[in-house]
N, C-alpha and C positions, 0 to 999 in steps of 0.2 A: 100407661096413659095411651101407646100407639101400640094395639095391637099386631097390623102388620109388622113393623119392626122389630117386634118380640119374637113374632113369630119364624121371622127372619132370621134372626139371631140365634133361633134354636135349630132353625134347618142347617145353618152353616155351619152350626158347632155339633150339629152330628156330622156333618162332609168331615169337619177335624179331625173328630172320633176315627175315623173309617180312617183316615192317612195314617195316623199314627199308628192305627192298626198295621195297617200297608210298611210303617217302619221298623215297626217288630221284627217282620217277617225278612226285611229286607237285611238289617242288624245281626239276625242269627246265620243269616245265610252267610254271610260276610265274617263269620267269627269264629260259632259253635257247630254249622250244622254237619252233617255225615257228608264225603266226597257223592256217592247216590242222591242225594236227596233234592238235585235241581229241577227235575219234572216238575217232580207234585211242588215242591215249595213255587215253580215258575206260576203253575196255576194257581195255587192261593194266593198269590202277591194279582196274579190276573183277575179274578174274581172279586177283591176288594176294593182295589182299584176301578173295576167297570160299579160296583155298588154306589161309590162314592158319584163317578159322574154322572151315574143316571139320576141321582138323589138330588146333584145340581143341575141338571136341565130339566126335570120335572117342569109340565108347564104354571103347577102352583108356583114355585120363584119368579116364573116372570112378573105373575097376577101382582105379587107380593113385592116383586121390586118396580112397579105401575103406582102399587098404593104408594109405596113411600116415595116415591120420587115426586107428587103432591106435596109433602111435607115440605113446613120451610125452615132454611135456615137456621134461623133465628129459637127457632122453639127446641133445638135439640143440640148435644151436646157435640165439642169437638171430636170425640173416640164417634160418637156417632156418624156425622159426617163420615171419617174416614173409614170409617165400616161399610158404609154405602157406596161410596166410591172403588172400595174394593171391592165388593159385592159384586156390583154391577160389571165390574173389570173379569171377574171369574165367570162369571156367569156369559157372560156376550164368548171370552175366547174359547170356554169350554161345548158351547152348545154351536160350537160349527167344527166339532170334534166327534162323528160316531162311536159311543161307547163302545160298540163290541170291535173297534180299528184300535180304540186305549189297550182290552183285554189281550187283543193280539199281541200287539207291540210291547207290552211286559211279561208276556209269557217269551217272547222273544228274546227279550234282554237278561231274562234270568237262566235262557240254553245261552248265548253268547257269551257271558261274563264265565260260566263255568268253563267251555271252551278255551276264554282267552286264559286264563288261568295256566291251563296247561301247555298253551302253546307258546307264551311268555317263556315257561321255565323249558321247555322243548329248542325255544328260537324257530318253531315251526308257524310262520306267518298263511303260509298259504290252509292251515287247518282252521285259521278263523277270518278267511277272506270271505268266503260265500255269506258268511255271518252278516260279516262288516257291508257289503253290498244290498241284504236287506236290508240291514240298519239305513245306508241312507235314502232304499226306497220308500220305508216306512219317513223319515225325515223330509224326504223332499214332498211325499204327501203330506204333509203336517204343513207343510208352507203352502201348498196349496190352497188346505181347507181355509187360510187366512187370506189369501188370493183373489178375496172377492171384491165387488162392483166400489165399494162403499170405503176401502182399504186395499189398494193396489200399490204392494211390496218393487223395490227395485231390486232387490237382490231374494234371493230364496233363504238367505240366513237371518233376513232381517227379522220375522217372525219369532225365533228362536231367539235371537238378542232380545224383541221386545217382552219375551217370555222373564226371561234371567234377569235383564236390564231395563228393566222400563222407562221409553223416550230416548233409546239409545241405539243404533243403525249401522250397520257394516259402511257407509260412506265417509260416517261421523268418527266412528272410531277411527278407521283408516288412515284420517288427517291428523287424529292425538296422537295415533301411533306411529307417525309416518315422524312429526315433530321432536316426541321422545325419541326413534333411532336415531336423527339428526345429532343430538346431544350422547347416546352412549357408543354409538361405534368409537368415536376419536377416544372418548375415557375409556369405553375397553381395549383400547388397542396404548395407549398411555400406560395404562396400572399393566397391564401386560408383560410390557417391554423392563420395567421392572423387575427386581430382586424376589425371589419368589421366597414367602417366610416360611420355614422351617413346619411340616406335615405329618411328619412320617408317624407321628405320634398317634393320630386319628385314626390308620389303622392297622395301630397293633388288640393283642387280645384282649377284649371285652364279656366275660361269661354272660349269656345272656338273663338267668338268674338275680345276677347282681346288675345289669342295667333292668330289670323290669322293679327291681328294690327302690333302684335311683331313680328311676322315673315318678314313679308313684308318688316318692316323697317331692321331689319338682312339684310336678301337678298341684299336690298337698299347697307348697308353701308358694306358691303365687297366686294363691288363689280359689283352685280349681275343689271344691265342693263336694265329695266321694261321699253324704249324705246324701245327695242330688244326682249322682252320677258315679263312673266305673270309667277304667281304663281297661280295654283288650289287645289283644295281637288279631291283625287281620292282616292283606297282601297289599292293599294301598291304604293308608291311614285315610281315617274320617269321622267327623261327628254326626249324630242324630241327637235328636231332640222327640222322645217318647211322650214327655208331659213337661209339666210344670216343673216339676219333683222329681225329674228324670233324664238329665242330659247325657249322654252318653260319648264318649272318647274311646278312639284307638290309635295303634302306634304298630309301628316296623322295627322290628327288631336288625340288625347284623351283628354278628359274635367282631366286626374286624370292620366296622365300621360307625366309627360313637355316634358320630354327627346323626344319622339316621332314625336314630331313635330319639333323640335330646331335642332334635327339631320339628320332629315330628309331632311330639308330647306337646310342647309351647306352643304350635301352632293351633292344633287340634283344640287347647287348651283355650284359647284365643277366640273361637266358634264358641266354645261351650259357655264363656262368661257375656258374651251378645245374649244368648236364650236366658240364662240362668238371672240377667239384669233387666229381662221385662219387666214393665209395670202392672204389678198382682191385679190389677183391672182388666188387663186384657187378655190374662189366663184363658182357655177355653173359645178365646175368637180368633177367626181369621187372621186380627192384627196382632195374633199377641207370637208370630216370627220374626225374622231378621226382616228388610225390607226390599235386597237383592241380593243378587249370588254375587254381584261388587260389592255392594258396602258390607257383605258377610264376610268378603276375602281380607278388605281394610281390614279389620278387627285382628283375623288373625296372622295377618302380616304385620301387624304393627307387634304384638307381643311377638313374634320369632322375630324380628327382624331390630327394628328400634329399641325394643328392648332388650329379646333374648339373644342379639349376638353382641350388645352395648359393653362396654369393662365396666359401668357402672354392675351391672348384674353379675358379671363375673365374678366380681371382686370380693362377693357376699356366698357364690352360689362353687368356685372353681374349690376352694378348699375344703368343702365335703366331695366332691365329685372326685377330686384327690385320694381324698381320704378312704375312699371307695374304689380307687383300682389303685391301688398303690404300685403296683408291679408295673403296669401301663404308665401313670400319669409320675413316678416320684420325679422320674430326673428334666418335668416339664414345668416352667415357670407359666406365674400368670401372663405375664407377657407376648411370651410364646405362645400360650394356648392361647387368646384373644385374638393375637394377628394369624394363625394357623385356623380360624373356623371363620375369620374374614378375610383368606384368602383368596383372590379373584383371579379367576383362572377359568378361562372358555373350556368346559365340558360337555357332556353326551345328556344328561339328567336330570331334567326339568329341578325335580323334587329336592335335589341335590348341589342344585347351584347356587350361587352366592350371588347377593344382592342388586351387583350391576349388571351380572349376564343375566339374570333370572328373564327378564321381560323378553331378549332376544327369543329365548325357549318359547315365549307366549303366545309371540308374534308369527312366530313361524308356524305353529297350530294354528292361529287365526286363521292365515293366510290358506296352509292348506285344505282346512274344512269347506273354506268358505271354495274352494276349485274342486271340493269334492261332492259339494250342491249343488253346483253348477255347471257341472259335466267338463269340466275344462281337464280335471286329473281322474284317472279311472282308479281302481281300489289294484288291479295287479300292478299299476308303475307308481303305489304308495313308497316301499321298501324305498326304492330310486330315490325319486323326489326328496324322500326324508335328507336320504344321507349328503343328494347334491344342496339341499337346501343348508344342511349344517355346515358343511363344506364352505359353501359361501358366505356364510354368517359369522360361523364362530371358529371356521379353520380349521374345524377336527370332524372324521368322520365315523360312525357306529361303524363298529368291526361283526355287528350282529342285529337283525330285528329287536331280540330282545334290550338293547340299549336305543334302537330307533322307535320305528314305529308302534311298537308293541309296551313302550313303557307306561303307558299314561290310561287307565284304568276306564275313561271317558265313554269313548268313539265303541265301549264292549259292554258299556252298562251304562245305556242312554242313548241320546239321539246324538246326531252329526250336526255341531253348529249350536252354537248361543251360549255356550259355557265356559271356552277357555281365555275370552277378551275380560271375563271377572276378574281374574290373579290381577290382570297389568292395572284395572280400575281401581281394584283393592290395593296395589303397591301407592296409586299416587294420591289418593285419596289416606291411606294410614300415614304420609308423611306431612298429608295438610292435619291431618287430629293431632299427630303429636306433636307440632308445632304450635298450635292453638293448648292444646294443653299444658302446652310445659312457659306458653305466652301466659297462662292463669294462674299455675303454679310452679315458678320456676325452682322449687325444691325437690321435684320427683325424681332428678338423677343422683342427690344425694339419698333421699328416702330407698332408694332401689341399693345401693352399695349399702346398707342396714338389711335389708330383703324384707323391705316395707313397700307394698302396693296397693295401699288401703287408699292413698290421692288420687291416684292415678285411677283407679278401681270405680270411684266415687264420680271422678270427673266424667269418665266413658257414658257411665250409669245416668246420669243428671244428662248430659248432652247428645248420645246415642242411643244406648242400652235402652232405655224406658219404653224409645217410642213405637219401636216394631216396626210392624208394617202402616203405621196409622202418616208417617210422611214417606213421598216418592224420593227415589236416591235423588235429583236434584234437587229437592226443597230441604233434604236431609245437612247435605255438604253446604248449601247453601246457608242454613239454620248454624250450624258449625264452625265455618269458617268466614263467613259472610262473603267468599267470592264462589263461581264456578267448579269444577272439576280442572286440571293443570298439574301442566307435568315438571311443572318449571319449580315447586316446593322440593319433590325427590327428585331433581337433581339436584337441586342446592344441597339437600340432605347428604347427597351423594359425593360430591366432591367437598363439602366440609370435612367428612368424616373418612373419604380418600384419600385426598391431593393432602 
């Protein structure tokens, strides 16, 4: 009935297909690609991303958006209105970025990722430092593209945050994080002063083949559909959506660190549940994805922590884990295991941090990338600045850059700025989500003890997953909880559990 709208939908469907094709190339590069394929793979990714970008900013798209702007809201469905809002947002943002610049940046990211892998193994920050300097230059240039007359940003990180978590700013997040830090620091201090639970069993020998077998079984039993996905190994775990029936997860296995693989698998499964739970009507459209980095992270952290670190969860799963690794866990009780995986202790590695200290890791990164972007911190000074901040905030100091500023992939396979805040946003909203789910269904913990997650899946699908990107983050948060994003439910959850 509305030719301009249908043409616009077709155009954006093609753009989405190109982006998914690029995701296939990214996934393969991070899992199975031979070591020497980096240069050509970077070129391929750049070519596909450039094609998607050029298709998005063609003059015809502007004309179609202008035509559809004249359509009255009353004659459009809710999905159509959401589609047009997101299409306009994507077009306006993309039209500020030259397509050649984007291709260059993607080529650079692919090359930097390969250098980072080797630099991390060799603990050689100097090898990747020149690449990081170039990444920061690209990231500042992106900020400048958006710092136009009609939109003057206060901080160069603001456009990156707006891209990942619409409606949020550096200043607003600094305020939110300051409130959270005030609650976390004394809580960490109090819990760290208590007797340390037994954790020796977590670093015993756990053969890789048996871990892979158990982790696939675990993912399947919490609801991951292997008919619509697969799990592979990688250096830094991630989830990627290649299509409605192809949502893949990855994990990382350490034969002397049981938690690494287990919580990576649960975490990435949470991301996959979100993408697999979208309304079928959104398939193939720009609405058919999670709405923001922070909201996406809330779903992975909910499954990893509120579910995966709960006593109820392991009441069901621990006997299976113990059967799989009788040599390592034969002398470990359920209660010892539960306390061990929830040990609160300042540490160096973000992805292995406990729930209580985790956000301090995120806030360190948030502050450092802010300083890298505004020029108050130079790349050559990053290792020392990182170590100093860890010593000040967590009382620990990295003995190597591999444990410090080389541990996360984000700055070496992406831009600098706009991603780390999503982890803490996710933690805060995960607590609000789970609180709302329990209020609606108090029986969820009892069901988890039986290995039954259907009620939780249904509630999340009905209240969060199905909407995809049709609701912006603040709209979704308010829809689910009736409140704005807040640190209070998260802090209350920690205090109930740990005090």
